[in-house]
C-alpha positions, 0 to 999 in steps of 0.5 A: 468585425465585432469580437463576440467573445466576452470576458468571464465575469467575476462570478464565473471566474470564482465558480471555475476556480473554487466552486467547480472543484469544491462541488467535484470533491464533495460529489466524489466523497458523497459517492462512497456514502451513497454506495454504503447507504444503498446496500444498508437500505436494501438489506433493511427494506427487504428484512420484514422482521426488522423493527428499525425505521428508515432513519435508523438504517440511514444512520447505520450506513452513515456510521459505517461510512465514518468508520471507513474514514477512521472515526470512532463511534461511541455507543451505549455499550462501548466504543467502536473504532474498527476500520474495515480496510475494504471500505477504506478504499472508498475515501482514498479513491474519492480523494484521488479522483477529485485531485486528478480531476482538479489537476487535469483541469488546471494543467493547460493553464500552466506554462509549458515549462512547468508541466510534467506531462508531454505537450499536446501535438505530434511527437518528435521524429526519431533520428539517428543523429540529433536534428536528422530524421530517422532512416527506415530500418535504423533505430534512433540513437541516444541523443536524438530528439525523441530520447532528448524530449523523453529525458527532458520531460522526466527531469521537469520538476512538478509545479509544487505551488499548484500541487500544494494549492490543489491538494489543500483544496481537495483535502480541506473540502472533503474533510469538512464534508465528512465532519458535517455528516458526522455532526448531522448523524450524531445522536446520544446513542451513537456519537462520532468522536469529532477529533478522530473524524477530522484526523482520519478524514484528513489523513485519507484525503491528503494521501489520496489527493497527493497521488491524484494531483501529481498524477493529474499534472503528470508529475508522479515520476518526476516527483519520485525521481526528485527524491534522493537515492538514499530514500528511493532505494530503501523505500522501493525495497521495503514496498517490494517486501511488503507487497510480497508478504501481503501476497503470500498472506492473501494466498494463505487466507484463500487456502484456509477459507477453501479448506474450512468452507464446510465450517463456514457454511454451517455457521452461516446456516446456523445464523438463519439470515436468509437470502437478503441477510446473507447478502448483507453478511457477505458484504460485511465479510468482504469489507473486513477480508483485507483485515483478515489478510493482515491478521494472517500476516501477523500470525505468520510473523509470530505475534498473532492477533487478539480476538475479543479477550482471547488471542490466536498465535502459532504456539497458543490459541485462547478462544474469546468472544467472536462477532456473528460472522461465519468467516471467523469459523476459519480461525485455527482451533488450536496451536500450529503443529511444529512442521507447520512452522516451516511453512510460516517461515517461507513468507519472511524468507521470500520477503527478505530475499526480495528486499535484498535483491531490490537493494542490489538492483538499486545500488549497482556498483556500490560497496557491499558495506553501503548495500548492507546499511541500506538493506538494514534501513529498508528492513526497518522501513518495511517493519514500520510500514507493517506496524502502521497497517496492522495497527489500522486493521485492529480495533474495538467492536463495542461490547466490553470494548473488546479488541480485535486484531494484532498489536502494531508495534509487535508486528513491526518489530518482528517483521523488521527483525526477520526481514533484516536477518534474511536480507543480510544473509541473502545479500552476503551470499549474493556478494560472495557469489558475484565476487567468485564469478568476477575474481575466481582466484582471489577469494582467499579460499584454501583450495584456491591458495593451495592451487596457486602454491602448486602452480608456483612450485611446479613452475619454479621446478621446471625453471631449475631443471631447464637451467641444469640441462643448459 
C-alpha cells in the first residue's frame, strides 16, 4: 500500500514557521488601525462642513494610532506626545493576541516534558492512596495522582527558548509594521518622530507578547512561581495597592462626572458639534477617560496635575488653556475645602492597608522585621509603578507645547511615602494584635504585669498561712 502522505516542501515549512506568524502579527496590529480609521472616516464623511479630504482624514486616524503606541507627532504649531490610555489598549491587545496564537500553535510541537500545560487526554483518577482509585464518597487524599499531576504541572518550567523566539518574532514584526506606517503617513505638516515610534511600539509589543506567549504555552503560573519570594511578595502587594487606588480614583471620577453632568452638557451644547460630531467627541473623551482617572489619583495624593499652563491641586487651582472637550468642565473650579481633605485621605488609607495585609498574607510565620522591610519595598514598588503610569498619562497637545497631566516623579514620591506610612502603622497594629491573641500574658503591659504580681503575692501569702496552721 502506497503512503499518500507527502512531506512538506521547504516553502511550506518556511510559511508555517515564519510566514504565518508574521502575517498573524501584522493582521492583529492592523486591526487597531482599521478600528480607529473607521471611526475617523465615519465622522469625516458625515460632516458636510469639513473642508478636509479623505487623505487628511486617513492621516489623522493613522496619527491617532501612532499616538496610541507612544509616538510623538511634530506639527507646525508644536509637538503632540499625549498618550490616550484608552487607545493604548489596542497595541497591547494586538501583541497579546498574536503571541498567544503563536505559542498555542507551537505547543504541540514541544516535547511533553517542556509543556507548561496539561497534556490532552483523560484526567488522572482521584484516589485515596497513590496508585489506588478513589472510592465513592471519599475525597482524594494528598499524594494521590490527581494532586501529584497538578503539582508537577505547576513545577514545570516554561520553555524559555521557545518563549524568547516567539516574543522576538511577534514584537519585532509589529514594531516594524508600526514604523512602516509612520514612514508612509509622514508629511512636513505632521511628522512622526521615528525614535519615539520605535521605542513606544517595541515597549507595547514586548509587554503584550510576553504575556500572550506565556499564556499560550500555559506557563504564566509557573513563570510567576519561578520568581523568588522576595520578588513575588512585594510585587503582589504593590499591585494590590495600585489596583485599589485606581478603583477608588475611578469611583471618585464617576461621582464627579455625575455631579457635574449639567455643566458638561452645557459645554457640549455650546460647541454645536451636532449628532455625528457629538459621537466623535464622545469617542475621544472615552479614549482619555483612563487619563482622567490617573489625574484624579494624582490630585488625591497631593501633587495634582497641569492643565495648559495652569495646574489643579487640592490646595490651589490656577486655570489654563483647556481643549474643546466637554469633560474638562468637571475640573474643580477652586481649592478643595478643608473637610474634603479627609475624603482624599481615604484612598491612601485603603491602599496602605491592602498593601500591609498582602505582605502579611505572603509572609506567614516570618519575623516582624522581615515583614516590615518587605512592606517598605512594596511601598517603593507601588510608588514606582504609579510614577510610570502617571508619567505616561501626561503629555503635550500642540499649541505652545502646553503640558497636560501630572508629574510622574512627584506622584511616585507622594504615593511611596503615603503607602509606607499607612502600611507600617497597619503592620505594627496587626502584629501587636496577633501577639496579644497568641500570648495574652506576655505583652509587657502594666495591667498584665500588675495582675501577675497580685497573683504571685496572693499565692505566697496562702502558702505562708498554710505553713503556720500546720
